[in-house]
C-alpha positions, 0 to 999 in steps of 0.5 A: 499500500502506498502512502504520501509519507514513507513508512520509515517516517511514519515509524519515527513519528509513531515511535514503532517499527517499520514492520509494524507500520507496514502491517497496519497500512496493509490492514494485516491481522494481529495488530492491536486497535491501540497500534492502529490508532497510533499509526493513523494518529502519526499520519495525522501529525505528520500532515499538520507538520508537513512544513516542518519535515523539510526544515534543517536542524537537530530533530527533537521528538517531543511527547505531549501527554495531556489530560484535559477537556478537548477544547483545551487540548486542541488549544494547546495543540494549536499553540504548539504548532504555531510556535514550531517554526520559531524554535531554531535551531531544533526541529521539534516533532510533537507526538500527541497523547491527549485525552479528556479523562485519564486515570493515574494508571493510564498516564503511568502506561503512557510514560512507561511506553515512552520511556521504552521507545525513547523520546527527546522530551515530555510535556505533561499536564497530569494530576499529582499522583504518587504513581505518576511521580514515580513514572516521571522519575524513571523517565528521568533515569533514562535521560528524558526530560519532563516539563510540566505544563499549565499545572505543576507537580511540585517537588516531582522529578522534572526539569521545569513548569511552563505556565502562568502563576496560578496562585496569582491568578486566584488572587486576581480572581478574588480582587475582580470579584470583590470589586465588581460586586456593587458596594450598595447591595443590601446587608443580606447580599453582601455576604452572598456566597461565591461558588468555586469550581475545579475540574479535580483537586489533584490538578495542582495548578487549579489547587493553586488557583483555589489557594490564592482565591480563598486567601485573598477573599479572607482579606477582602471579604472575610464574611462572604461564604465560599461554596466549593462545587468542584469535581466535574473534570471540566466536562459539560455533563459531569459539571452539570451534575455536580452543579445540580447536586449543589444547587440548594447551597447556591440560592443566594449566589453572587459570583462564580470562579470557575478554575476548571472550565465547563462554564456553558454547563454551569451557567445553564444549570443556574439558569434552569433554577432562575439563578443569575450570578452578578459576576462570573470569572473563568479561565482560558480564552478558548472558543466557548469562553470567547462566545460567552464573553461576547454574549455578556455571560462572563464578566471576565476571563483570565487568560495566559498566552499558550503560545508563550507557554508552549515556547517556554516548554520547548526552550526548556527541553532544548536547553536540557539538550544544550541546544539553547542557553538557559538565558534564552528561555522565554519567561513565563506567561503573564495573566491577561484580563479579558472582558466583554469590552476588550475581547474584540481588540484582543481577538484581532491582536491575536489573529495578527500575531497568528 
């Protein structure tokens, strides 16, 4: 069976042997569904990287392992691929393993496979679990550098963290909610609750956001209750069920701070019960949040430049391989406050950059 890419190139991208790729392409027996999927994913990756294949420089195969809702993992991939042409003197070849839900054992199995077949680096967004820490240590022992992205795993064996300061983001959210809420509210409303939502407490980035938020709110509005409705994994159906289970506690809701996504589901559940928060702060400027901002349903989105974060992550890998001095590593991204008022201009600016 002929194909637009040589079997050797597909095998390199998939991290498989050429004989295995040949069996998949020719639909021979005794090939697992997982292996077939990896080969077809590799072909898709090569298609999106076609402009990179002819570039000159040291090739670095980097594995991107992400547990996140599809809407966010798509943004991560787009940000990384937009940065690839600028990553001189390396030619970065990403391989993706992205799923909305992964158990710790799933992540460990993926990291172990990467360790056995080899890699020049791993970009990892995962929960902080003991088994995952062990798998990260084993990659380090195999001289495969790991960079955590967007949510750190503190004190785990890894080269660096690439992403925004999540604690500061939580403090910013508290400041915005406190100052957005009208000061002339009736006495009963002045202590109306703020609902906070995380996708999962084991994502330490969201835990840091929560810690910053709770600490700042204790100083700004110590009498305002905080209701924790976390646990929906950022997925609409699970987030809606979690909000529904907490709805009686939300009757006097004044604000929402959503750290883990699922904002359309949260808003719809509140609307179904006749509840409208006066202030709603969310994270990340994905397509869903852009629409909700344009509709005026979100007060603000705390956004960080995913392209800069992915550039920083790749720079750490390149510096580990001595292809870049550490002084040239891109700095961490800053937090941008995007509102319905400035979203049109921000989108135009991002389009020019892209």
